[in-house]
C-alpha positions in Angstrom: 29.4 31.0 4.7 33.1 31.4 4.1 35.2 32.8 1.2 34.9 30.5 -1.8 38.4 29.1 -2.6 37.5 29.5 -6.3 38.4 33.2 -6.0 42.0 32.4 -5.0 42.2 29.9 -7.9 41.0 32.6 -10.4 43.6 35.1 -9.0 46.4 32.5 -9.1 45.6 31.4 -12.7 45.7 35.1 -13.9 48.5 36.5 -11.7 50.8 33.5 -11.0 53.7 35.8 -10.2 51.9 36.9 -7.0 52.2 33.4 -5.6 55.7 32.3 -4.4 56.9 29.4 -2.3 59.3 31.6 -0.3 60.2 35.2 0.4 63.2 36.9 -1.2 63.5 39.6 1.5 62.7 40.0 5.2 59.4 41.6 6.2 59.1 44.5 8.8 56.0 43.2 10.6 54.5 39.7 11.0 50.9 39.5 12.1 49.9 36.2 13.5 46.1 35.4 13.7 46.0 34.0 17.2 42.5 32.7 16.8 43.5 30.5 13.9 46.3 29.1 16.0 43.9 28.1 18.8 42.8 25.2 16.6 45.5 22.7 17.5 46.7 19.5 15.9 45.5 16.2 17.4 49.0 15.2 18.7 49.0 18.2 21.1 47.7 17.1 24.5 49.4 19.4 27.0 49.3 23.1 27.6 53.1 23.3 27.5 53.2 21.7 24.0 50.3 23.8 22.9 52.1 27.1 23.8 55.3 25.9 22.2 54.0 24.6 18.9 51.1 27.0 18.2 52.7 30.2 19.4 56.3 30.4 20.7 57.9 28.5 17.8 56.0 30.7 15.3 57.0 33.9 17.0 60.7 32.8 17.2 60.7 31.9 13.5 59.4 35.3 12.6 62.1 37.1 14.5 64.8 34.7 13.1 63.6 35.5 9.6 64.3 39.2 10.2 61.0 40.7 11.4 61.3 43.7 13.7 57.7 43.5 15.0 55.7 40.4 15.6 52.0 40.8 16.5 50.0 37.9 18.1 46.3 39.0 18.0 43.0 37.6 19.2 39.4 38.6 18.5 37.8 41.0 20.9 34.3 39.7 21.2 33.0 43.0 22.6 33.5 44.4 19.1 33.0 41.5 16.8 30.0 42.5 14.6 26.7 41.0 15.5 26.3 40.1 11.8 28.8 37.2 12.4 26.4 35.4 14.7 24.9 33.4 11.8 28.4 31.9 11.0 29.2 31.2 14.6 25.8 29.4 15.1 26.3 27.3 12.0 29.8 26.3 13.0 28.5 25.1 16.4 25.4 23.3 15.0 27.0 19.8 14.7 29.6 20.1 17.4 28.8 19.4 21.1 29.8 22.6 22.9 31.9 22.3 26.0 30.1 23.5 29.2 32.3 26.1 30.8 31.3 29.0 33.0 33.0 32.3 33.5 34.0 31.6 37.2 35.8 28.4 36.2 39.6 28.1 35.8 41.2 26.4 32.8 41.6 22.7 33.5 45.1 21.2 34.1 44.4 18.7 31.3 43.3 20.0 27.9 39.8 18.9 26.9 39.6 15.9 24.6 36.8 17.5 22.7 38.9 20.5 21.7 36.6 21.6 18.8 33.7 21.7 21.3 35.8 23.7 23.7 36.6 26.2 21.0 32.9 26.7 20.4 32.5 27.9 24.0 33.3 31.6 23.9 34.2 31.9 27.6 36.6 29.0 27.4 38.2 30.3 24.2 38.7 33.8 25.7 40.4 32.3 28.8 42.7 30.3 26.6 43.6 33.5 24.7 44.4 35.3 28.0 46.5 32.3 29.1 48.5 32.4 25.9 49.2 36.2 26.2 50.2 35.8 29.8 52.6 33.1 29.1 54.0 34.7 26.0 54.8 37.8 27.9 56.7 35.8 30.5 58.6 33.7 27.9 59.7 36.7 25.8 60.4 39.1 28.7 64.1 39.1 28.0 63.6 39.8 24.3 66.6 42.0 23.2 65.9 42.6 19.6 62.5 43.4 18.2 59.1 44.0 19.6 56.4 41.5 20.4 52.9 42.9 20.5 50.1 40.9 22.3 46.8 42.3 21.0 44.0 40.9 23.1 40.7 42.5 23.8 41.2 46.2 24.6 44.7 45.5 26.2 47.7 45.8 23.9 51.0 44.8 25.5 54.4 45.4 24.0 57.2 43.1 25.1 60.9 43.8 24.2 61.8 47.0 22.4 59.5 50.0 23.0 57.1 50.5 20.1 55.0 53.5 19.0 51.6 52.0 18.2 49.3 53.6 15.6 46.6 55.9 17.0 44.0 53.4 15.8 45.4 50.7 18.2 45.2 53.0 21.2 41.8 54.6 20.3 39.0 53.9 22.7 36.5 54.6 19.9 37.9 52.1 17.5 35.9 48.8 17.3 38.8 46.5 16.9 37.1 43.2 17.1 38.1 40.5 14.6 41.7 39.7 13.9 40.9 40.2 10.2 40.6 44.0 10.7 43.1 44.3 13.5 45.9 43.3 11.2 45.8 46.5 9.1 46.4 48.7 12.2 50.0 47.4 11.8 50.8 48.5 8.3 54.2 50.1 8.3 55.7 52.4 5.8 59.2 51.0 6.2 58.4 47.5 5.0 55.9 44.7 4.2 53.3 43.4 6.5 53.2 39.6 6.5 49.8 38.2 7.6 49.9 34.6 8.9 46.4 33.3 8.5 44.4 30.9 6.4 41.3 33.1 6.3 40.2 34.0 2.7 38.9 37.4 3.9 42.4 38.7 3.9 42.6 38.9 0.1 39.7 41.4 -0.4 40.6 43.2 2.8 44.2 43.7 1.8 43.3 44.9 -1.7 40.9 47.4 -0.2 43.3 48.6 2.5 46.2 49.0 0.1 44.1 51.1 -2.2 42.7 53.1 0.8 46.2 53.9 2.1 47.4 54.8 -1.4 44.6 57.3 -1.7 45.2 58.8 1.7 49.0 58.9 1.8 50.1 58.5 -1.9 52.2 55.6 -0.6 51.6 51.9 -1.5 51.9 49.8 1.6 53.0 46.3 1.0 50.9 43.3 2.2 51.9 39.6 1.9 49.7 36.7 2.9 51.1 33.4 4.2 48.4 30.8 3.7 47.7 27.3 2.5 48.8 26.6 -1.1 46.1 27.3 -3.6 45.8 24.5 -6.2 44.7 25.4 -9.6 43.0 23.2 -12.2 46.3 22.8 -14.0 48.2 21.9 -10.8 49.6 18.4 -10.9 51.8 18.7 -7.8 49.4 17.1 -5.4 51.7 15.6 -2.8 50.4 13.0 -0.4 51.6 12.2 3.1 52.4 8.7 4.3 48.8 8.2 5.4 47.5 9.0 2.0 46.1 12.4 2.9 47.0 15.5 0.8 50.2 17.1 2.2 49.6 20.5 3.6 51.7 23.1 1.9 51.9 26.9 2.2 52.8 29.8 -0.1 53.1 33.6 0.0 50.6 35.8 -1.8 52.0 39.2 -2.7 48.8 41.2 -2.8 50.4 44.3 -4.3 51.0 42.2 -7.5 47.3 41.4 -7.6 46.1 45.0 -7.4 47.1 46.1 -10.9 45.4 43.1 -12.4 42.2 43.8 -10.5 42.3 47.4 -11.7 42.7 46.2 -15.3 40.0 43.5 -15.2 37.4 45.9 -13.7 38.5 49.1 -15.5 35.0 49.5 -17.0 33.5 49.9 -13.5 33.5 53.0 -11.3 35.1 51.3 -8.3 37.3 48.3 -9.6 38.7 47.0 -6.3 35.4 47.5 -4.5 33.6 45.7 -7.3 35.9 42.7 -7.1 35.5 42.6 -3.3 31.7 42.9 -3.6 31.6 39.8 -5.9 33.8 37.9 -3.5 31.5 38.7 -0.5 28.4 38.0 -2.6 29.4 34.4 -3.1 29.7 33.7 0.6 31.6 35.0 3.6 31.2 35.3 7.4 28.4 37.8 6.9 26.7 36.6 3.7 25.2 33.3 2.6 26.4 31.6 -0.5 24.4 32.3 -3.6 22.4 29.3 -5.0 23.9 28.0 -8.3 26.2 30.9 -8.6 29.9 30.8 -7.6 33.2 32.5 -8.6 33.7 30.6 -11.9 30.2 31.5 -13.2 30.4 35.1 -12.0 33.9 35.4 -13.6 32.6 34.0 -16.9 29.9 36.6 -17.1 31.6 39.6 -15.6 31.5 41.4 -18.9 27.8 41.8 -18.4 28.5 44.1 -15.5 30.5 46.7 -17.5 29.6 50.2 -16.3 27.8 49.1 -13.2 28.8 50.5 -9.8 28.6 47.3 -7.6 28.9 49.4 -4.4 25.2 50.3 -5.0 22.4 47.9 -4.3 20.4 48.3 -7.6 23.6 47.8 -9.6 24.7 44.7 -7.7 21.3 43.2 -7.9 21.3 43.9 -11.7 24.7 42.2 -12.1 23.6 39.1 -10.3 20.3 39.0 -12.1 21.9 39.3 -15.5 24.3 36.4 -14.7 21.3 34.3 -13.6 19.4 35.2 -16.7 22.3 34.5 -19.1 23.0 31.2 -17.4 19.4 30.0 -17.5 18.6 31.5 -20.9 17.9 28.1 -22.4 15.2 27.5 -19.8 13.7 30.9 -20.5 13.0 30.8 -24.2 9.5 32.1 -23.6 10.6 34.8 -21.2 11.8 37.2 -23.9 8.5 37.4 -25.6 6.4 37.2 -22.4 8.2 39.8 -20.4 10.2 42.8 -21.1 13.5 42.1 -19.3 15.6 45.2 -19.5 18.1 46.7 -17.1 19.3 50.3 -17.1 22.3 51.9 -15.2 20.0 54.2 -13.2 17.3 51.7 -12.4 15.9 52.0 -8.8 16.0 49.0 -6.5 12.2 48.4 -6.8 12.4 48.0 -10.6 15.5 45.8 -10.4 13.7 43.6 -7.9 10.8 43.3 -10.3 13.0 42.2 -13.1 14.8 39.7 -10.8 11.5 38.3 -9.7 10.5 37.6 -13.3 13.8 35.8 -13.9 13.3 33.8 -10.7 9.8 32.7 -11.7 10.9 31.3 -15.0 14.2 29.7 -13.8 12.6 28.0 -10.8 9.9 26.5 -13.1 12.6 24.2 -14.3 12.7 22.3 -11.0 16.3 23.1 -10.2 18.0 21.2 -7.4 18.9 24.4 -5.7 16.2 27.0 -6.6 17.0 30.7 -6.9 16.0 32.9 -3.9 12.8 34.8 -3.9 13.3 38.5 -4.3 13.1 39.5 -0.6 15.9 37.1 0.2 18.0 38.3 -2.7 17.4 41.9 -1.7 18.6 41.2 1.8 21.6 39.4 0.4 22.6 42.4 -1.7 22.3 44.6 1.4 24.4 42.0 3.5 27.1 42.2 0.8 27.2 46.0 0.9 27.5 45.9 4.7 30.4 43.5 4.4 32.0 45.8 1.8 31.9 48.9 4.1 33.2 46.7 7.0 36.2 45.7 4.9 36.9 49.3 4.0 36.2 51.0 7.3 37.6 48.2 9.4 37.5 49.2 13.1 35.2 52.2 12.3 32.5 50.1 10.6 28.8 50.8 10.8 26.6 48.7 13.0 24.7 46.2 10.9 21.5 47.7 12.3 22.5 51.3 11.8 20.4 51.2 8.7 18.7 48.5 6.6 21.6 46.1 5.7 19.3 43.1 5.3 19.8 41.7 8.9 17.1 41.3 11.6 17.3 40.7 15.3 15.9 37.5 16.6 15.4 36.0 20.1 18.1 33.5 20.8 16.6 31.8 23.9 14.7 32.5 27.1 17.4 35.0 28.2 16.3 37.1 25.2 19.8 37.6 23.9 20.0 39.5 20.7 21.6 38.1 17.7 21.6 39.0 14.0 19.9 36.8 11.4 19.6 37.1 7.6 16.5 38.9 6.6 14.0 36.6 5.0 14.8 33.8 7.5 13.1 33.2 10.9 11.0 36.4 10.5 8.5 35.1 13.0 11.1 35.9 15.7 11.7 39.5 14.5 11.4 42.2 17.1 
């Protein structure tokens, strides 16, 4: 339930010029995903060192590199989509969660079980507030540049005064995840550099660059700074002294990727959205990973999707069904004569589901290690994917995942009857 790294490999192999080890020019704005930086290294045992290494040093480096605006942002849990509950639950499944109540103060000594502490939302929120408070104090004498501390509904500017976009100040905007907060800081005068390892930023940036281009006729520039993507031909696998793979980083110039996406999906009505839909469909924070179907296989058979609008449920279901059918064709030699498998561009969802069910029946008969989903689960997955797509496009103005049928259901979490989202087709016995 995270972006498959195979997509970055595909992009890098096809657009190598978009990936560089360094920047040739300064950026205007640096956006630091604060929630990623809450996950500290093992050698950090004190709050002072935590602040210095995880935040202060990174902000100072950004200003020294020429940035005029540096943003440190954290998730606002009041607006994080309920659809993300499944991912959060899965991440906490095998980690003992630290017990910490809202009335408690942060301990003077950092918890040994830091991963468990980060699974406690109350503790995590208090750490974010602690970071922002101390960052404001540390940089209060900032003479050049502006530091923006974007935490919950409070946005604080330290240093030079800065006019924030209306979106940042809007009370109606649901600015929850850092992923979508970042694009409130796109600036016409220069690139936006996003410091984060999250794979979501690639489809998000592509969609937002295209959206801004359509709205303003200006191509805003976005650069991602993330861990180095290793391709199949990559032989530069450096190792540290302890034998582990050495962590390396690179810059991904998303604007160089955009023309390639438009070319690769030119036979589809919405090329960028089609690419983003395929990325979401193979697994992300809001969608499960498809059984037996990942980026490499989808890419191999993408020619089968020509002419389909993957922003529509029937078309996306057809695309996935045809890939499954083609991949398991050898196991379905009888299928062609027994059933009439035929897809049409204007096929309604019910007909597409029927065709998918026929393919599933034959494919699963081969006793696969990871059987294909039944049609109800696949239907829900397609709807989950389309919800994710509109979330990535609308960002802080996204639709609630229960506003219409997006394939999620509400389930009872515990005796307190807290609501959380769940994938349709799973735990239906708890459905309201």
